[in-house]
Biotite code that builds the C-alpha atoms (Angstrom):
import biotite.structure as struc

atoms = struc.array([
    struc.Atom([-0.109, 0.022, -0.278], chain_id="A", res_id=1, res_name="MET", atom_name="CA", element="C"),
    struc.Atom([1.234, 3.548, -1.098], chain_id="A", res_id=2, res_name="GLU", atom_name="CA", element="C"),
    struc.Atom([0.779, 6.106, 1.766], chain_id="A", res_id=3, res_name="PHE", atom_name="CA", element="C"),
    struc.Atom([0.059, 9.666, 1.654], chain_id="A", res_id=4, res_name="ARG", atom_name="CA", element="C"),
    struc.Atom([2.005, 12.221, 3.869], chain_id="A", res_id=5, res_name="LYS", atom_name="CA", element="C"),
    struc.Atom([-1.425, 14.290, 4.913], chain_id="A", res_id=6, res_name="GLN", atom_name="CA", element="C"),
    struc.Atom([-3.223, 11.887, 6.660], chain_id="A", res_id=7, res_name="LYS", atom_name="CA", element="C"),
    struc.Atom([-1.979, 9.961, 9.695], chain_id="A", res_id=8, res_name="PRO", atom_name="CA", element="C"),
    struc.Atom([-0.586, 6.093, 8.335], chain_id="A", res_id=9, res_name="ILE", atom_name="CA", element="C"),
    struc.Atom([-2.363, 3.754, 11.110], chain_id="A", res_id=10, res_name="TYR", atom_name="CA", element="C"),
    struc.Atom([-5.691, 6.170, 9.811], chain_id="A", res_id=11, res_name="LEU", atom_name="CA", element="C"),
    struc.Atom([-5.125, 5.471, 6.090], chain_id="A", res_id=12, res_name="GLN", atom_name="CA", element="C"),
    struc.Atom([-4.818, 1.266, 7.525], chain_id="A", res_id=13, res_name="ILE", atom_name="CA", element="C"),
    struc.Atom([-8.030, 2.186, 8.670], chain_id="A", res_id=14, res_name="ALA", atom_name="CA", element="C"),
    struc.Atom([-9.292, 3.388, 6.263], chain_id="A", res_id=15, res_name="ASP", atom_name="CA", element="C"),
    struc.Atom([-8.709, 0.398, 3.644], chain_id="A", res_id=16, res_name="ARG", atom_name="CA", element="C"),
    struc.Atom([-9.503, -1.842, 6.409], chain_id="A", res_id=17, res_name="LEU", atom_name="CA", element="C"),
    struc.Atom([-13.494, 0.400, 6.686], chain_id="A", res_id=18, res_name="MET", atom_name="CA", element="C"),
    struc.Atom([-13.431, -0.096, 3.090], chain_id="A", res_id=19, res_name="GLU", atom_name="CA", element="C"),
    struc.Atom([-13.331, -3.788, 2.986], chain_id="A", res_id=20, res_name="GLN", atom_name="CA", element="C"),
    struc.Atom([-15.939, -4.081, 5.672], chain_id="A", res_id=21, res_name="ILE", atom_name="CA", element="C"),
    struc.Atom([-18.122, -2.252, 3.315], chain_id="A", res_id=22, res_name="LEU", atom_name="CA", element="C"),
    struc.Atom([-17.157, -4.637, 0.665], chain_id="A", res_id=23, res_name="GLY", atom_name="CA", element="C"),
    struc.Atom([-18.355, -6.970, 3.477], chain_id="A", res_id=24, res_name="GLY", atom_name="CA", element="C"),
    struc.Atom([-15.262, -9.102, 3.340], chain_id="A", res_id=25, res_name="GLU", atom_name="CA", element="C"),
    struc.Atom([-14.969, -9.707, 6.467], chain_id="A", res_id=26, res_name="PRO", atom_name="CA", element="C"),
    struc.Atom([-18.371, -9.849, 7.027], chain_id="A", res_id=27, res_name="ALA", atom_name="CA", element="C"),
    struc.Atom([-20.146, -8.323, 10.256], chain_id="A", res_id=28, res_name="GLU", atom_name="CA", element="C"),
    struc.Atom([-18.566, -11.160, 13.593], chain_id="A", res_id=29, res_name="ASP", atom_name="CA", element="C"),
    struc.Atom([-15.847, -12.706, 10.906], chain_id="A", res_id=30, res_name="ASP", atom_name="CA", element="C"),
    struc.Atom([-12.693, -12.537, 12.847], chain_id="A", res_id=31, res_name="ARG", atom_name="CA", element="C"),
    struc.Atom([-10.054, -9.788, 11.123], chain_id="A", res_id=32, res_name="MET", atom_name="CA", element="C"),
    struc.Atom([-6.926, -10.025, 10.319], chain_id="A", res_id=33, res_name="PRO", atom_name="CA", element="C"),
    struc.Atom([-4.035, -10.523, 12.593], chain_id="A", res_id=34, res_name="SER", atom_name="CA", element="C"),
    struc.Atom([-1.988, -7.942, 13.727], chain_id="A", res_id=35, res_name="VAL", atom_name="CA", element="C"),
    struc.Atom([1.007, -9.576, 12.284], chain_id="A", res_id=36, res_name="ARG", atom_name="CA", element="C"),
    struc.Atom([-0.559, -10.672, 9.103], chain_id="A", res_id=37, res_name="ASP", atom_name="CA", element="C"),
    struc.Atom([-1.774, -6.822, 7.729], chain_id="A", res_id=38, res_name="VAL", atom_name="CA", element="C"),
    struc.Atom([1.534, -5.748, 9.064], chain_id="A", res_id=39, res_name="ALA", atom_name="CA", element="C"),
    struc.Atom([3.465, -7.857, 6.799], chain_id="A", res_id=40, res_name="ALA", atom_name="CA", element="C"),
    struc.Atom([-0.079, -7.083, 3.808], chain_id="A", res_id=41, res_name="ALA", atom_name="CA", element="C"),
    struc.Atom([0.953, -2.859, 4.049], chain_id="A", res_id=42, res_name="MET", atom_name="CA", element="C"),
    struc.Atom([4.492, -3.203, 4.652], chain_id="A", res_id=43, res_name="GLY", atom_name="CA", element="C"),
    struc.Atom([4.187, -1.199, 8.129], chain_id="A", res_id=44, res_name="VAL", atom_name="CA", element="C"),
    struc.Atom([4.910, -2.021, 11.749], chain_id="A", res_id=45, res_name="ASN", atom_name="CA", element="C"),
    struc.Atom([2.593, -4.508, 13.497], chain_id="A", res_id=46, res_name="PRO", atom_name="CA", element="C"),
    struc.Atom([2.677, -1.504, 16.484], chain_id="A", res_id=47, res_name="ASN", atom_name="CA", element="C"),
    struc.Atom([1.488, 1.101, 13.455], chain_id="A", res_id=48, res_name="THR", atom_name="CA", element="C"),
    struc.Atom([-1.031, -1.752, 12.784], chain_id="A", res_id=49, res_name="VAL", atom_name="CA", element="C"),
    struc.Atom([-2.454, -2.580, 16.898], chain_id="A", res_id=50, res_name="MET", atom_name="CA", element="C"),
    struc.Atom([-2.887, 1.474, 16.541], chain_id="A", res_id=51, res_name="ARG", atom_name="CA", element="C"),
    struc.Atom([-5.300, 1.477, 13.737], chain_id="A", res_id=52, res_name="THR", atom_name="CA", element="C"),
    struc.Atom([-7.017, -1.629, 15.321], chain_id="A", res_id=53, res_name="PHE", atom_name="CA", element="C"),
    struc.Atom([-7.452, -0.154, 18.524], chain_id="A", res_id=54, res_name="GLU", atom_name="CA", element="C"),
    struc.Atom([-8.571, 3.057, 16.702], chain_id="A", res_id=55, res_name="TYR", atom_name="CA", element="C"),
    struc.Atom([-11.467, 0.827, 14.857], chain_id="A", res_id=56, res_name="LEU", atom_name="CA", element="C"),
    struc.Atom([-12.203, -0.358, 18.880], chain_id="A", res_id=57, res_name="GLN", atom_name="CA", element="C"),
    struc.Atom([-12.634, 3.321, 19.403], chain_id="A", res_id=58, res_name="GLY", atom_name="CA", element="C"),
    struc.Atom([-15.087, 3.556, 16.874], chain_id="A", res_id=59, res_name="GLU", atom_name="CA", element="C"),
    struc.Atom([-16.978, 0.364, 17.906], chain_id="A", res_id=60, res_name="GLU", atom_name="CA", element="C"),
    struc.Atom([-16.173, -0.725, 13.345], chain_id="A", res_id=61, res_name="ILE", atom_name="CA", element="C"),
    struc.Atom([-14.470, -3.681, 16.049], chain_id="A", res_id=62, res_name="ILE", atom_name="CA", element="C"),
    struc.Atom([-14.212, -5.889, 18.957], chain_id="A", res_id=63, res_name="TYR", atom_name="CA", element="C"),
    struc.Atom([-11.717, -7.933, 20.599], chain_id="A", res_id=64, res_name="ASN", atom_name="CA", element="C"),
    struc.Atom([-12.596, -11.336, 21.863], chain_id="A", res_id=65, res_name="ARG", atom_name="CA", element="C"),
    struc.Atom([-9.187, -11.739, 24.590], chain_id="A", res_id=66, res_name="ARG", atom_name="CA", element="C"),
    struc.Atom([-7.229, -14.487, 23.248], chain_id="A", res_id=67, res_name="GLY", atom_name="CA", element="C"),
    struc.Atom([-8.853, -15.249, 20.218], chain_id="A", res_id=68, res_name="VAL", atom_name="CA", element="C"),
    struc.Atom([-8.152, -11.712, 18.178], chain_id="A", res_id=69, res_name="GLY", atom_name="CA", element="C"),
    struc.Atom([-10.838, -8.817, 16.693], chain_id="A", res_id=70, res_name="TYR", atom_name="CA", element="C"),
    struc.Atom([-13.435, -8.777, 15.537], chain_id="A", res_id=71, res_name="PHE", atom_name="CA", element="C"),
    struc.Atom([-16.188, -7.052, 12.952], chain_id="A", res_id=72, res_name="VAL", atom_name="CA", element="C"),
    struc.Atom([-18.979, -5.244, 14.792], chain_id="A", res_id=73, res_name="SER", atom_name="CA", element="C"),
    struc.Atom([-22.527, -6.357, 13.796], chain_id="A", res_id=74, res_name="PRO", atom_name="CA", element="C"),
    struc.Atom([-23.364, -2.639, 13.190], chain_id="A", res_id=75, res_name="ASP", atom_name="CA", element="C"),
    struc.Atom([-19.898, -1.935, 11.758], chain_id="A", res_id=76, res_name="ALA", atom_name="CA", element="C"),
    struc.Atom([-21.314, -0.936, 7.776], chain_id="A", res_id=77, res_name="LYS", atom_name="CA", element="C"),
    struc.Atom([-23.758, 2.041, 9.542], chain_id="A", res_id=78, res_name="ASN", atom_name="CA", element="C"),
    struc.Atom([-21.246, 3.391, 11.832], chain_id="A", res_id=79, res_name="LYS", atom_name="CA", element="C"),
    struc.Atom([-18.577, 3.764, 8.863], chain_id="A", res_id=80, res_name="ILE", atom_name="CA", element="C"),
    struc.Atom([-21.272, 4.761, 6.347], chain_id="A", res_id=81, res_name="LEU", atom_name="CA", element="C"),
    struc.Atom([-22.922, 6.960, 8.589], chain_id="A", res_id=82, res_name="ALA", atom_name="CA", element="C"),
    struc.Atom([-19.502, 8.729, 9.777], chain_id="A", res_id=83, res_name="GLU", atom_name="CA", element="C"),
    struc.Atom([-18.381, 8.753, 6.001], chain_id="A", res_id=84, res_name="GLN", atom_name="CA", element="C"),
    struc.Atom([-21.648, 10.569, 4.952], chain_id="A", res_id=85, res_name="ARG", atom_name="CA", element="C"),
    struc.Atom([-21.004, 12.870, 8.143], chain_id="A", res_id=86, res_name="ARG", atom_name="CA", element="C"),
    struc.Atom([-17.051, 13.519, 7.549], chain_id="A", res_id=87, res_name="GLU", atom_name="CA", element="C"),
    struc.Atom([-18.140, 14.270, 3.257], chain_id="A", res_id=88, res_name="PHE", atom_name="CA", element="C"),
    struc.Atom([-20.928, 16.716, 3.575], chain_id="A", res_id=89, res_name="LEU", atom_name="CA", element="C"),
    struc.Atom([-18.690, 18.530, 6.663], chain_id="A", res_id=90, res_name="GLU", atom_name="CA", element="C"),
    struc.Atom([-15.370, 18.392, 5.390], chain_id="A", res_id=91, res_name="GLU", atom_name="CA", element="C"),
    struc.Atom([-15.176, 18.347, 2.222], chain_id="A", res_id=92, res_name="GLU", atom_name="CA", element="C"),
    struc.Atom([-18.565, 19.214, 0.538], chain_id="A", res_id=93, res_name="LEU", atom_name="CA", element="C"),
    struc.Atom([-17.858, 22.549, 1.962], chain_id="A", res_id=94, res_name="PRO", atom_name="CA", element="C"),
    struc.Atom([-14.035, 22.632, -0.291], chain_id="A", res_id=95, res_name="LEU", atom_name="CA", element="C"),
    struc.Atom([-15.872, 21.131, -3.544], chain_id="A", res_id=96, res_name="ILE", atom_name="CA", element="C"),
    struc.Atom([-18.122, 24.405, -2.879], chain_id="A", res_id=97, res_name="LYS", atom_name="CA", element="C"),
    struc.Atom([-15.548, 27.031, -2.905], chain_id="A", res_id=98, res_name="GLN", atom_name="CA", element="C"),
    struc.Atom([-13.923, 25.649, -5.561], chain_id="A", res_id=99, res_name="LYS", atom_name="CA", element="C"),
    struc.Atom([-16.892, 25.895, -8.066], chain_id="A", res_id=100, res_name="MET", atom_name="CA", element="C"),
    struc.Atom([-17.555, 28.702, -6.989], chain_id="A", res_id=101, res_name="HIS", atom_name="CA", element="C"),
    struc.Atom([-13.699, 30.228, -6.894], chain_id="A", res_id=102, res_name="MET", atom_name="CA", element="C"),
    struc.Atom([-14.123, 28.774, -10.377], chain_id="A", res_id=103, res_name="LEU", atom_name="CA", element="C"),
    struc.Atom([-17.616, 29.611, -11.630], chain_id="A", res_id=104, res_name="GLY", atom_name="CA", element="C"),
    struc.Atom([-18.789, 26.180, -12.160], chain_id="A", res_id=105, res_name="ILE", atom_name="CA", element="C"),
    struc.Atom([-22.907, 26.405, -11.718], chain_id="A", res_id=106, res_name="GLY", atom_name="CA", element="C"),
    struc.Atom([-25.018, 23.568, -10.298], chain_id="A", res_id=107, res_name="MET", atom_name="CA", element="C"),
    struc.Atom([-26.307, 23.133, -14.436], chain_id="A", res_id=108, res_name="ASP", atom_name="CA", element="C"),
    struc.Atom([-22.712, 22.598, -15.191], chain_id="A", res_id=109, res_name="GLU", atom_name="CA", element="C"),
    struc.Atom([-21.988, 20.161, -12.575], chain_id="A", res_id=110, res_name="LEU", atom_name="CA", element="C"),
    struc.Atom([-25.013, 18.079, -13.670], chain_id="A", res_id=111, res_name="LEU", atom_name="CA", element="C"),
    struc.Atom([-24.360, 17.937, -17.018], chain_id="A", res_id=112, res_name="LYS", atom_name="CA", element="C"),
])
């Protein structure tokens, strides 16, 4: 995986894992890949992946079964979609609107 400088690596990994969950693999209540497997697949330190898992657990996207591993939370897809929708509406869309205004692009032109 190639990482961008604008966002911490652990959050970029979280985004990737959330995309996979939205795609249905792993499904809700399925076991997540191990920290070491994710680290090896993404070419990062296991501590970075552990930070990712802790973040996802804090967001209630995954949960930990002590001694067994991490699993996808039952309502993970809905939580991911709600957060991505909020992020788009509150953070990304205002920037798009500003750029459209600056470039003189109206809604009718955009809809074409």
